[in-house]
C-alpha positions, 0 to 999 in steps of 0.5 A: 967503140964510139967516143962518148962525151960525159960530165960527171955531175955533183950528186943531187942525191935526196939527203934531207937533215934529221931535225934537231937529232942530237936533242933526243936521248936514247933509251937502251936498244931493247928490241932485235929490229932495231939495226942502229941506235940512229940519230946521230948522223943526219942521213935517211934514205939509201945510197943511190947510184946516179941514173944514166942515160946513153944518147945520140944526135942522128945526121949526116955531116953537113959538109956531105950534104954542101955538095952539088945535088945533095938532098937535104929535106927537112930540116932544110939547107939552113940548118946549122946540125954541128952548131945546133948539136953545140948548143944542146950539148951546153944545155945537156951539161946543165940538165945533168948538173941540175939532176945529178944524173949521167948524160953521156951523148956520142961525139960523132952523129949516128948516120950510116947503118954501121954507126947505128948498129955499134951504138945498139949494141953498146947500149945492150952491153952497157944497160943504160936506165934510159936513152936520148935520142935526137935527130937532125934530119926528118930521114934519120928516123929510119935509124930511130925506128931500129933503135926502139925496135932492138933496144927496149929501153925508156927512150926520149925521143927530141925532135925540134920544130921542122926537122920531121913532116908528117904524123908522129902518133905511132910514137905515142906508145909505151917506153917512148916520150916523143918531143917535137917542140922549137929547141925545147931544152925544158921538156928534155930536161923532164924527160931525163927527170922522169928516168931519174925518178923511176931509177930513184924508186926502183932503188927506194925503200918504204918503211911499212909500220903495221901488223905483227909480223916482219916481211919484206917484199918488192913491188912489182913493176916499179921495183920499190922495197917495202920493209915491214916492222910490228906496230909495236915498233912505232909505240916503241919508238914514241915511248923512248923518245924524251920531252928533250929541248929539241922536242919543245922547239918542235912543238912551238914551231907548230904553235907559232906557224899555226893561224890559229889553235883551235882544240889542243892544248900544249901537251897534245902539241908536244906529244905530236913532236915526239911522234915526229922524232920517233918517225924520223928515227925509224926512218934513219935506222932503217935507211927509209925514203918513206914511210907509212903507218897503220895509224888509225885508232892509235889515240895519242900516237897519231902521227898526223902533224909528223905526216904534215912535217915529213911531207913538208920536207919531200918524205912521202907518208902514207896514211892508213898503210896504204901503198899505193898511196905512199907510192904515189906520194913518192912520184908526186914529190920526185917528179914535180916537187909537190908534196900530195894530200891522200884524202878521203873522197865525197862527191858534190853532186849539185855543184858537180864538184869533188871533195876530199878531206883527210886528218893530214896534209902537208902545208908546204904545197907549193914545194919544199923550199916555198913558203907554207900555207896557212893551217890551224891546229886541231884534235883528230876529228874521229876520236875524243882522245887528246890528240893535234892535227893540221887543218891546211887551207887550200887557196882558191883557184889553184890549179891542180892534178889528183892521181893514184898509182895502182899496183899490179902486174898490169899497173895503172895510174889514175889521172884527173886535174882541175882547180881549187874551189875552196876549203871549208870550215869544219863545222859545218863541213863534216869529214876529216880536218883537211879539206879542200873541194875541186873541180875536175876537167876529165868528167862530166858528171863527178860520180864517173871518178874512179871510186878510190880513196887516197887518191893524192891531190896536188897544186899544179896542173901536171896531168899531161906530165904525168901521163907522159911518165905512164907512157914512158914506163908502161903504165896504163892511164885511166880517167 
């Protein structure tokens, strides 16, 4: 067996504090679906294994090429393959630690056919989540082609500029992320993040609160588990949540951090905080990584403020029990640390712009560790019930991406990019409380944007990277 180098990194499994859980007073467990009277441990989500990547460098030892008459071809005789491997390994160890995954690279480069065959057999036996292949000689791409043909594992290929000449378009295919760029280990890190995210999605659990029947299922292709609980579970958890000091503290934080309080009275804001504690307790009790709720027409129990808080913590929260939207929010969060804004769309036909609005939105649109964008406290836009929801103000000119994962036996991803034009006052604009008008780069006529509600808009131009994820995992990109 070939010796390989592996640095076991500290785990970076995403664990988030259960906000002030000790301040909640629990009633007796009265329903069979509640697996535990949770709230004390400070944990949500199931334990997950670290993603594993098996890798190799491909080149002949330099001493072979120093002999008279040896033919270097590209990258040329000045290329220090062994020194470059050492430098890359140092950075790969850092990537491994940053991402909390395992990257096992062979010490010796793959050169002869026998070493390639042994590598292939090792990969078939160990079944890693992905491969990383780093060629240092153009002629050794024949080995890469053999590995790709014989091992059907998502593969990142990193070829520094000047290693290979000629076309590479045949590597733009499902199952492969091909990088050709000068010492660009940042791109390699994103490749590793994609593999880690796919593993995380496969091991994750969405808690769905809808209907009247318990059931569970696995999403095809991406592998995420969904556990469905009756909607009365949501109501029960809210009703048993007392108005504690911790609940009041969260309500005060909502009020203090708001740019303005427009409609809600303090009682509605406190009730919104109670809903958030109930949602966190459900997530913890069921070890959920994300939540989605049949939330329309819930009156006092609208979860809009809670969904803002959950997304700000990096936890996907899907409106209207929309599975595709929830999966998209999960992907975006773990690929880019960007909370997405699921929204209903409208088309500004005269300016050729896209307009999206909904009654909940993350405030930490630049990421969970970054400052929040300004928000107002509003009532829910579609009922006269006493409610509270956020109106988040988007930053004009900011680059954005819009996406939607569509499940199915042949999954698809809608991908668009653009820039923020503005967020409107409401009134005069109609729709839902948070709104944003954006440009779209991929279509000439805005009416050609695919007519799908709840697409996720998020800060940053990540369209190219999202398309790379789709290519690596066989997802058809649609624009």
